[in-house]
KESEDO-567075 format. One line per field, with one value per residue (C-alpha): residue number from 1; x, y, z. Coordinates in pm, whole numbers, m for minus. Layout:
k: [NUM;...] .
east: [X;...] .
north: [Y;...] .
up: [Z;...] .
This chain:
k: [1;2;3;4;5;6;7;8;9;10;11;12;13;14;15;16;17;18;19;20;21;22;23;24;25;26;27;28;29;30;31;32;33;34;35;36;37;38;39;40;41;42;43;44;45;46;47;48;49;50;51;52;53;54;55;56;57;58;59;60;61;62;63;64;65;66;67;68;69;70;71;72;73;74;75;76;77;78;79;80;81;82;83;84;85;86;87;88;89;90;91;92;93;94;95;96;97;98;99;100;101;102;103;104;105;106;107;108;109;110;111;112;113;114;115;116;117;118;119;120;121;122;123;124;125;126;127;128;129;130;131;132;133;134;135;136;137;138;139;140;141;142;143;144;145;146;147;148;149;150;151;152;153;154;155;156;157;158;159;160;161;162;163;164;165;166;167;168;169;170;171;172;173;174;175;176;177;178;179;180;181;182;183;184;185;186;187;188;189;190;191;192;193;194;195;196;197;198;199;200;201;202;203;204;205;206;207;208;209;210;211;212;213;214;215;216;217;218;219;220;221;222;223;224;225;226;227;228;229;230;231;232;233;234;235;236;237;238;239;240;241;242;243;244;245;246;247;248;249;250;251;252;253;254;255;256;257;258;259;260;261;262;263;264;265;266;267;268;269;270;271;272;273;274;275;276;277;278;279;280;281;282;283;284;285;286;287;288;289;290;291;292;293;294;295;296;297;298;299;300;301;302;303;304;305;306;307;308;309;310;311;312;313;314;315;316;317;318;319;320;321;322;323;324;325;326;327;328;329;330;331;332;333;334;335;336;337;338;339;340;341;342;343;344;345;346;347;348;349;350;351;352;353;354;355;356;357;358;359;360;361;362;363;364;365;366;367;368;369;370;371;372;373;374;375;376;377;378;379;380;381;382;383;384;385;386;387;388;389;390;391;392;393;394;395;396;397;398;399;400;401;402;403;404;405;406;407;408;409;410;411;412;413;414;415;416;417;418;419;420;421;422;423;424;425;426;427;428;429;430;431;432;433;434;435;436;437;438;439;440;441;442;443;444;445;446;447;448;449;450;451;452;453;454;455;456;457;458;459;460;461;462;463;464;465;466;467;468;469;470;471;472;473;474;475;476;477;478;479;480;481;482] .
east: [7687;7392;7341;7107;7368;7624;7445;7368;7729;7863;7606;7711;8101;8011;8286;8549;8454;8687;8985;8892;8887;9135;8876;8598;8853;8942;8561;8471;8760;8743;8999;9053;8897;8561;8577;8589;8248;8111;8252;8161;7829;7658;7444;7446;7161;7172;7228;6871;6739;6951;6808;7071;7366;7735;8028;8256;8151;8185;8532;8627;8494;8698;8995;8961;8876;9183;9453;9320;9459;9182;8902;8662;8710;8682;8356;8244;8299;8123;7824;7826;7984;7705;7425;7259;7254;7148;6857;6759;6791;6469;6580;6385;6334;6033;6005;6318;6545;6677;6494;6604;6408;6659;6475;6713;6679;6402;6212;6053;6118;6366;6555;6738;7030;7066;7005;7288;7522;7437;7538;7858;8096;8006;8066;8450;8332;8111;8379;8378;7979;7768;7452;7595;7632;7306;7145;7331;7197;6852;6887;6979;6654;6456;6583;6527;6157;6106;6290;6035;5760;5860;6219;6132;6064;6332;6166;5959;5784;5743;5385;5162;4894;5104;4986;5249;5221;5295;5004;4905;5198;5108;5275;5194;5180;5152;5108;5388;5576;5706;5813;5843;6120;6332;6687;6927;7176;6901;6949;7325;7359;7190;7429;7723;7624;7527;7865;8058;7869;7942;8303;8373;8162;8128;7779;7540;7231;7062;7119;6840;6582;6393;6747;6818;6441;6541;6853;6665;6421;6692;6851;6498;6471;6833;6762;6429;6592;6829;6537;6617;6251;6063;6061;5959;5682;5786;5676;5646;5478;5375;5159;5430;5579;5912;6095;6303;6027;5913;5975;5898;5781;5489;5695;5960;6219;6376;6457;6789;6981;6998;7361;7382;7389;7091;6852;6794;6469;6613;6919;7053;6938;6582;6585;6476;6742;6789;6950;6840;7194;7342;7676;7791;7523;7589;7953;7802;7602;7885;8093;7738;7624;7970;7947;7598;7744;8010;7759;7507;7786;7911;7632;7324;7534;7332;7569;7286;7179;7554;7658;7343;7474;7850;7755;7529;7797;8044;7803;7737;8119;8204;7896;8062;8415;8229;7984;8064;8392;8392;8650;8672;8842;9024;9079;9064;8879;8636;8337;8001;7768;7474;7450;7149;7348;7318;7614;7464;7596;7551;7878;7847;7820;7596;7676;7468;7673;7717;7835;8128;8373;8290;8359;8674;8485;8234;8446;8365;8684;9056;9143;9451;9236;9350;8989;8880;9166;9052;8697;8810;8977;8694;8399;8597;8608;8405;8355;8102;7809;7699;8063;8031;8302;8245;8398;8388;8392;8393;8231;7969;7602;7311;6978;6799;6886;6989;7245;7550;7430;7723;7681;7918;7868;8096;8361;8387;8386;8653;8883;8766;8881;9188;9570;9698;9732;9697;9398;9238;9326;9179;8851;8841;8943;8658;8398;8517;8448;8098;7905;7744;7811;7544;7823;7634;7670;7396;7241;7377;7500;7556;7909;7941;7734;7727;7436;7220;7172;6895;6820;6963;6900;7075;7216;7409;7651;7711;7799;7990;8184;8241;8393;8631;8771;8790;9016;9218;9291;9386;9592;9720;9651;9872;9641;9416;9655;9641] .
north: [561;433;57;m2;151;m54;m365;m287;m184;m474;m696;m553;m606;m955;m1181;m933;m631;m761;m737;m369;m201;62;165;206;432;619;721;784;1012;887;773;393;364;534;339;m3;125;199;m120;m352;m177;m340;m621;m826;m783;m501;m635;m580;m813;m1084;m1415;m1518;m1328;m1508;m1335;m1589;m1569;m1204;m1229;m1451;m1225;m900;m1134;m1201;m893;m716;m987;m1049;m761;m890;m659;m838;m1180;m1005;m879;m1199;m1379;m1105;m1176;m1565;m1745;m1589;m1570;m1903;m1725;m1408;m1539;m1876;m1953;m1972;m2071;m2115;m2337;m2610;m2818;m2696;m2800;m2608;m2621;m2465;m2451;m2403;m2291;m2311;m1940;m1846;m2168;m2179;m2551;m2723;m3007;m3284;m3260;m2864;m2787;m2999;m2882;m2504;m2521;m2771;m2524;m2348;m2634;m2507;m2203;m2345;m2359;m1987;m1935;m2144;m1973;m2103;m2444;m2461;m2332;m2623;m2889;m2736;m2845;m3197;m3195;m3083;m3322;m3597;m3492;m3460;m3800;m3974;m3815;m3962;m4081;m4109;m3743;m3505;m3175;m3063;m2753;m2632;m2575;m2883;m2669;m2504;m2580;m2758;m2761;m3095;m3219;m3404;m3635;m3995;m4107;m4132;m3737;m3635;m3282;m3107;m3235;m3013;m3291;m3677;m3759;m4044;m3972;m4176;m3868;m3712;m3990;m3970;m3593;m3579;m3842;m3647;m3343;m3542;m3671;m3371;m3198;m3457;m3501;m3126;m3060;m3420;m3294;m3603;m3408;m3430;m3778;m3919;m4220;m4004;m3992;m4347;m4417;m4213;m4383;m4728;m4558;m4478;m4818;m4979;m4746;m4858;m5227;m5178;m5021;m5289;m5443;m5808;m5878;m5660;m5320;m5194;m4959;m4644;m4549;m4185;m4030;m3692;m3547;m3302;m3227;m3242;m3591;m3538;m3608;m3909;m4239;m4534;m4880;m4729;m4527;m4744;m4716;m4975;m5307;m5380;m5684;m5701;m5710;m5502;m5157;m4921;m4796;m4398;m4314;m3953;m3783;m3492;m3247;m3406;m3544;m3911;m4176;m4380;m4660;m4664;m4766;m4388;m4476;m4148;m4195;m4506;m4431;m4143;m4405;m4652;m4342;m4243;m4557;m4624;m4299;m4367;m4696;m4541;m4297;m4564;m4781;m4520;m4294;m4527;m4815;m5045;m5292;m5474;m5175;m5068;m5391;m5371;m5055;m5143;m5492;m5270;m5037;m5322;m5470;m5202;m5122;m5459;m5407;m5112;m5276;m5495;m5304;m4919;m4963;m4970;m4973;m4636;m4673;m4328;m4296;m4648;m4767;m4508;m4481;m4536;m4272;m4499;m4875;m5165;m5453;m5640;m5460;m5163;m4816;m4420;m4254;m3890;m3666;m3407;m3105;m3170;m3301;m3638;m3636;m3844;m3504;m3483;m3829;m3762;m3453;m3655;m3931;m4175;m4241;m4144;m3869;m4072;m4349;m4427;m4488;m4185;m3975;m4124;m4071;m3700;m3646;m3795;m3602;m3268;m3307;m3279;m3644;m3609;m3520;m3259;m3097;m2737;m2529;m2182;m1831;m1728;m2062;m2407;m2682;m2958;m2878;m3131;m3255;m3002;m2691;m2814;m2743;m2486;m2400;m2452;m2471;m2283;m2578;m2793;m2522;m2518;m2861;m2895;m2675;m2823;m3170;m3043;m3116;m2851;m2495;m2374;m2541;m2404;m2058;m2093;m2202;m1897;m1669;m1820;m1780;m1431;m1334;m1489;m1386;m1131;m839;m930;m1056;m1399;m1742;m1888;m2229;m2199;m1955;m1975;m2083;m1782;m1515;m1511;m1274;m1551;m1736;m1949;m1877;m1531;m1681;m2019;m2053;m2393;m2221;m1934;m2079;m2355;m2095;m1916;m2278;m2285;m1955;m1983;m2326;m2159;m1861;m2088;m2369;m2152;m1760;m1702;m1836;m1526;m1293;m1207] .
up: [2152;2357;2408;2140;1864;2029;1992;1621;1547;1733;1517;1202;1277;1398;1539;1396;1622;1896;1646;1517;1842;1714;1471;1692;1947;1667;1591;1940;2006;2387;2623;2655;2982;2839;2537;2742;2862;2549;2394;2688;2858;3147;3026;3372;3574;3823;4199;4302;4032;4042;4197;4392;4530;4606;4784;4641;4296;4302;4439;4148;3915;4063;4080;3688;3584;3762;3681;3290;3076;2776;2887;2696;2848;3164;3078;2927;3237;3455;3236;3184;3489;3715;3480;3629;3986;3846;3636;3689;4046;4263;4646;4937;5239;5265;5578;5707;5393;5131;4804;4480;4141;3836;3509;3180;3080;2814;2936;3277;3356;3527;3327;3553;3307;3286;3635;3740;3489;3545;3929;3909;3833;4161;4379;4409;4588;4831;5102;5076;5063;5296;5127;4791;4936;5078;4752;4564;4852;4764;4382;4507;4729;4439;4202;4462;4453;4101;4026;4262;4083;3753;3679;3302;3268;3188;3288;3561;3679;4052;4012;3981;3846;3567;3201;2955;2615;2581;2794;2469;2422;2401;2731;3119;3186;3527;3692;3743;3443;3160;2923;2959;2712;2872;2833;3017;3094;3300;3570;3565;3612;3945;4072;3927;4123;4436;4426;4375;4636;4888;4803;4865;5178;5338;5418;5391;5462;5127;5114;5313;5282;5013;4817;4845;4723;4400;4360;4378;4105;3891;3915;3836;3501;3389;3444;3259;2966;2923;2773;2848;2945;2702;2605;2965;3094;2890;2560;2385;2086;1994;1753;1552;1244;1354;1312;1578;1815;1660;1827;1593;1677;1883;2090;2239;1939;1718;1827;2037;2114;2500;2541;2850;2750;2862;2621;2589;2393;2352;2344;2571;2280;2375;2022;1945;1916;1604;1775;2125;2277;2313;2364;2536;2788;2850;2953;3160;3334;3431;3587;3766;3890;4068;4218;4346;4482;4674;4823;4913;5073;5285;5367;5374;5488;5197;5095;4893;4687;4674;4500;4246;4130;4077;3935;3656;3605;3543;3310;3115;3099;2962;2683;2599;2537;2308;2107;2129;1912;1552;1284;1072;767;805;1187;1280;1599;1726;1981;1780;1868;1867;1814;1835;1976;1641;1453;1337;1444;1375;1354;1419;1747;1875;2052;2392;2676;2712;2366;2256;2264;2646;2739;2963;3124;3267;3379;3072;2991;3045;2841;2704;2581;2233;2106;2242;2090;1741;1812;1896;1560;1374;1550;1493;1144;802;821;1091;936;1228;1206;1030;925;809;740;1104;1315;1319;1550;1605;1586;1577;1439;1700;1520;1203;926;976;1325;1558;1954;2127;2392;2141;2126;2504;2549;2312;2516;2851;2691;2556;2624;2377;2512;2137;2108;2407;2336;1980;2140;2362;2079;1861;2160;2230;1864;1796;2105;1839;2088;2330;2598;2664;2475;2272;2199;1872;1584;1200;1098;875;1061;1465;1446;1348;1691;1879;2247;2374;2722;2770;3106;3091;2809;2971;3274;3104;2920;3290;3395;3104;3172;3530;3484;3231;3444;3732;3502;3251;3255;2987;2718;2832;2722;2339] .
């Protein structure tokens, strides 16, 4: 059976193919080992075509495959965990410093959010691989450059002359910017990556005066977007048939009550918010501003800036306590997805991270927070308008793709924030049975038919799934034996 026929056949079997190996074995008449090669063909890029190679990651792959009896999980881990390194990394040195451009996959642009999330799971391997450490330092350096170029932009090119289809957007576009959708989380993710890098390496070399200026730029945007003195300098409008790209009220969004929360014009899905106070991103900001404060105080020795960052973190935290919580008639106190500070709230959740489901993963809340527990039950239920349950899977989607399309990222995040072994195993099994024979995760798939999916090359989802498998392997390997 050649690869093309394999993909076609597995596509026809859909999620059930992994449960019907005996049928495939009987049909082929070959040994178990040769059938494993047939069932799980090489879909990872060959070594000569991989963008970045890490011996530490290859060692982890070998260890996982040798010790996990479930061959399909070994195959998926080998494909997914190094996908960012294999396909999206462009590493070099500029002016004697590491410089790393990271694309998302099938979109040749670097998102501050995605690039941070794509390499974050590799932090634990830096002590074994100094080149990997340099590569991640290069991501931090590149992000610093981009933030200084425009802290309101979410995605950039490594070439100022490169054309973007969004050049006609009604906002202050600059050369080298792919898209200028202001998303609060895009300013938090680089801090999370920087903090994680610093804590694991004690290397302060990326955190020079330029990095400090980027932190100042982030602080300035966050304060401006509290909108205590008007709407600030940012606005965005786009000529488009997609409502999710529309920002009302002249491109600044609906009016908010300046209660201390920070506005986010767009969600991490790149969709416009309804109410500008996006609660998951504000929780993320509390954690990130606190981390930035610690770094500035200890590395830059700038207590004034450190105090400003900490003061804003505290202000947003207190505002969340007062304005983010609503009473749900079925679940009790839950966190809203978006609010306006006047009393209006949008109760829902989106698959993109940060979302309400992922709050503990990003340090936004304690996992045992009772309000989070209530919120978790709400968002993973049909009471959430973007929770979909079908014949093949259940999970959270969002406005970005639309009805009945589940994002694997939501299932991964459910497992990463779970305290229940059975729940974690169920999530992994669902992901194993819904990759449509490709060996990779996707942006989304149809709840009744995993063959209907979006984005065959989406590195963040792949690496995040690898993170889940590696975490489970190290903490509770028995969950991988089924």
